N, C-alpha and C positions, 0 to 999 in steps of 0.2 A: 494649451491641446485644441488638437479641434474640436469641438461641442457636436455631443452624439445628438440624437433627436430627444426629443424631453429633456434637456440639460441634464442627463444622464452621466453617470461618474463614466470616463473613460473606461472602456474594458483594453484586453490582452493587444487585441491586436489591431485597436483603433487610432494609436501614432504611430506618424509618419518618423523616418530616421533623425532628421533635425530635432521633435520633440521627445524623442528620447533620449535624445542628447540632453536637451534643457532638464529633464527628469533626475538622469542619473547624475548631473549637474547639481544642482539641488540636493537629492541625496546624499551628495559628498559635501556641499558646506554643513548640513546639517551637523553631518558626522567629523567635521571640521579638518578633511584634508581634500587635497586637489584627485580628482578621480584621472587617472592620465585616460587620452580619447582613445585607445585602442580598443578600451573596454566595452563601447558605445557597438564597435562591430562585433565584438563579440556575443552579446546581448543580441544583435541582430540576427546574428546566422544561429546562437541556439534556436531562437524561438522561428526564425523563417527556413532555415536547415534542418536541424537535427530536429524540429518542430515538440522543442521541449516547455516545460512550467520553470518560469524563474528560478524558482529554489531549487533545480534542478541542472540548471546550466553550470557544472562543476568548473569549466576553462573560467568564472569568476567568483571571488572572494564572495566567504559565506558573508559578512556585514555587507554587502552590497545585494546579496540576494536577497535574502528576508526582504528586505522594504521592498526592495522590485518588486517581488509578490504579492506586496501588501496593496502596492496601486496600478498592478497590472491583474487584476483579476480577470479569471476566465469570465466569458458574455454568458456562454452558454450551459446550463446543468440538466442533465441527462433527465428527464422526465419517462418517459418509458420508450424501449427499443422494441422492432418488431421486425419479424425474417418472414420473407416470403421467397420463391421460385426455387425452393432445395438450398437456399443459403446464397444465393447470386442477388436477391432484393435485399437491402437493408433500410429501415424506414425512421430515424428519428423524431420524437415530440420533445423537444426542446425547452425551457423553461428560463425566460430571461431575470433579468434583475427586475425588472419590475412586476415580473410575475406573467409579464404574456408569453404568450404560446406560438411556436414555429414550428415545421417539420422539415427535415431534408431526407434528401433519400439517395439510396447509394446501388448504383445496377453496375455490377460485374457482367461482363460479354468476353467472347472468347479473346478476341484480342485487346480489349482497350476496358476502361474501366470509368463510367461516367458519374457525377455527384450533380445532383437537381436542387439548387441552394433557392430560398426564397430570398426577398428585398423587401420586404415588409409583413407587418405582422394586421393580416389580410388583408383586402384588396377593394377598392374602388371604384374597380371597372363594372359591375354588379351584372355577368354575363351570367343569364340565371340557371346556366347547366353545370357551372363549374363551382364545386363544392366551398371554393375559396372565395368566390365571389358573393355567394350567398351570406358568410362572416360578416361584410361591411368591412369598413376600413379602422384601423385601432391608430398606428404611427410606421413610418419609416425604421426599418435598419440601418442603423449605424455600418459604416465602413468594416470597425472590426467584428460587428455581430456576422455580417456574409464572410468575411475572408474567414472567421473562426470555424466557419461549417464545413467548408474545403477542408482545413487542417485537421478538424476530428474525423474528417470521411478517411482521410488519407492514414491517420494511425487506426483504424478500425482495418483498413485493407492490407495494411502488413507490408509484407513485398512486394503485393501486386501495385502497383504505381497507378494512382489518379490521375490519370492524360485529359479527360475532359469533363469541363464543366460548363452546364445547361442553368443560366440564370430563366429556368421553369416553374418554378416551386410558388409559394405563395407569394401575391403581390405583381405590380407590375414595375418593372426595372425600369422604363423613359420616367415614369412618375416618381423616380425617389432618383434623377441621373446622377447628380455629383458622390452619390456616396457610392450608387454600385459603378459609374467609370473609377471611383477610386478604388475600389474593390479589384475592377478588372487590371490597375497598372502594378497592383498590389500581386496579383495572384502571376500575374505574367515576368514581372520584374523581381520576383523576390522568392515566388514558388514555383518559377522557374517553366510555367507551362505556356505553350504555346498559344499566339493569338489565334491561330487558323485552328485549335480545340477550345475555344473561349466562343460561347452562343449566348447574343442576348435576347430574347422574347419579348416579343411587346402585341397588346392588340391592333395595336396602331396609333399612335399618338404622334402624328406626323412631326412636329418640330423636335423631336426627340429622336425622331431617326434621322430628320438633316443635321441635327448637333451629328450624331453619332458616324455619319459621314465626314465630318472635318478631321475630326480623331487622327492621331497618330498612330493606334493600333487597329491593324482590318480585320477586328474578332466578326463571327458570322453573323447573321440578322435572318430569325427566323418571324414569321409574321402568324399570328393564330386568325385567319380568314373565314373558316366556317362557312362563308356565302358569299358569292359572285355577282348579285347583284344589290342595291340597294336599300331596298324595300324588305331582303330581311334579313339585310346583316345588321339593320337597324333594329332587329327585334334582336338576334340571339347576340350581338356586340352592340350597347350601346351608347360606344363612343363615335360609333358609323354614323351619326345623326349630328358630329363637329367635325369628324374627319371623313368624308365618303371616300366610296373607293377610288375615285378618281385622285381625286388629291395623295393619297397614298400608294396607288401605283407611282405616279410623280417622286415622292420621295423615297420609293424602292427604286425607281431606278438612277435617282444621283447618289444612294447609297453603293448600289453596283458599280456603278460609272466611275464611284471617286475611290473605292476601295479594293474592285478587280476579286471581291470574295461574291461567291455564290449564294445567293438567297433564298428560302423555304419557305414554302407557307405550310402551317399546319390545320388539317380540316376534322373535326370529328362528326364523324357521320351521324347523324339521328332519321331513326328511320321516319321516313316520307315527309320527309322535313327538307334536310337538305342533302338526300342521296339517288334525284329522280335521272334521268337520262339527261335533262336539260339544263341541272345542274352541275349534271360533270362537264358539258359543252361547254356553259360560262367558264364554268373554273380553269379548262384549257385557254379557252381566249382571252384569257385575263390574267395568266401564269406565262402563256408561250412566249408574248413580246417583252417580258423580264426575262426571259430564262430560269424562271425562280424551279423551283423541285419541290414535289408537293407531298407530302407525306399525310398518309389517310389513317386514320386512329378512330376505331370504332367507340363510340361515345360509352364511358366506361360509367357503370352504376353510381349516381350523388344521390345521398337522401334530400327529397322537397321537390326531384325532378321526375314530373310521372312520364315523359317519354325515355322510351328505351331507346338503345343503341342498334344500328341497324346490323342483322345478321350476316356472319362470316360470308355467305352467298350473295349478299346484296351488295356487300364491302368489294368484294370479288369484283363485280358484274360493272360498280362505279369506277374501279382503278383500270378496268379494259374501256371502258369510253371515255376516259381521260386520256388516257396514249392514244388510244381511235382518233382523238382530236387534235394529236399532237401534243399531248401534255407530257411531262414526265414526274410519273407517278409512281408509290410505293407504299407499300402498308407496314405501318410501323410495326413490331412486335412491340404487344403490350406486356407489359412488367407489371407487378408488383400488384395486380386487382384485388388478390385476396387480404392484401394487408392496408387498402383506403391509400396505395402507395403510385395508383396509376394518374395517368395526365386527369387532369381536372377533378380526382379525389382529395387533393390536402386541402384538411380545414379546421387541422389542430386540435382535435378534441382527445379530453382524455378518454381513455378506454373504460376506465373502469368508474366514469362520473357522468350519470345520463346528463344527456342536454334539449332542450328542445331544437324539432326538424322543423326549420324554416321551409315554404313553399316558395315556388318560380313565381318573379313577376305573371299578374295574369297575361300580360299582351303577347310574353313568350310560351304560357301554357299552352293557348290556343292556336299554334301558328299550326296550319294541318294543310300547306300549299300543296 
């Protein structure tokens, strides 16, 4: 079977169909029987269509269910569950088998249900205004650890189908490319989600964007932009020093041309930092040639980040300024703030355990443009 990060044992959704077949065959050999090939299909359907644990897949014989349950354990154990927005937003803190912690957020809207999944434990991108970036990086998630977040969200949603998945939780998905893409394929091919409803977010890893443009499934691309001039973006999003805005634009254009999918930019509005009229003009000029849609997000409060988000009035003014200069911008509805589940707030802290509050890097805290 494919080895998850840190040589952890594979979890329930890590093996592909061929690897599950090998597992079933080995179990049969230990039992001294030949397991019919159709049992593999029953197992696969039980896991991905019925979202059952192996021990509950009653189409399988009991003597096969028990060893399968032993070899295919769940990756996620609920540590805490928080509910906000009158029940419309649910956030989980999951404990993994190595005691690492990650978070997942489910958001119900009138016509869709969206789950925001994590792709890493922590993040190495070091964006100072993001709580996950303040954590630092621990490890990549395995394919199974990513997929199971969606499965658990669907079980929570019940009769409401999880229709959209956004890779906007903890971590940089394109830094964990192989496992992230394997999860995308599993979500599309086996859980039945449309590629049009799968969105991968990145702070701007150009090689990953270029690789994404060559894939068979035309998923959506969202770039966390936050600044449209290199000097400011170097401070807010440090990876910009390696892949500056011109390179990023070229990679985004390639993705749009090859996939036909609309590009989106995420812009967290920070008071007196990136919410001025000149920032709006630069943003419009950068987004317009790419046909990009801009999601404006008031900066959500984050421990250790002393700068506040833009006021609602300033956000509306900024949106109008972008639109005046030909940019396509809308203000994103903020969800989950009361349970620290909004954009930039995921940091996987136990709610009942005190933890030190890191401070933002000095070069970011001193931004006063």
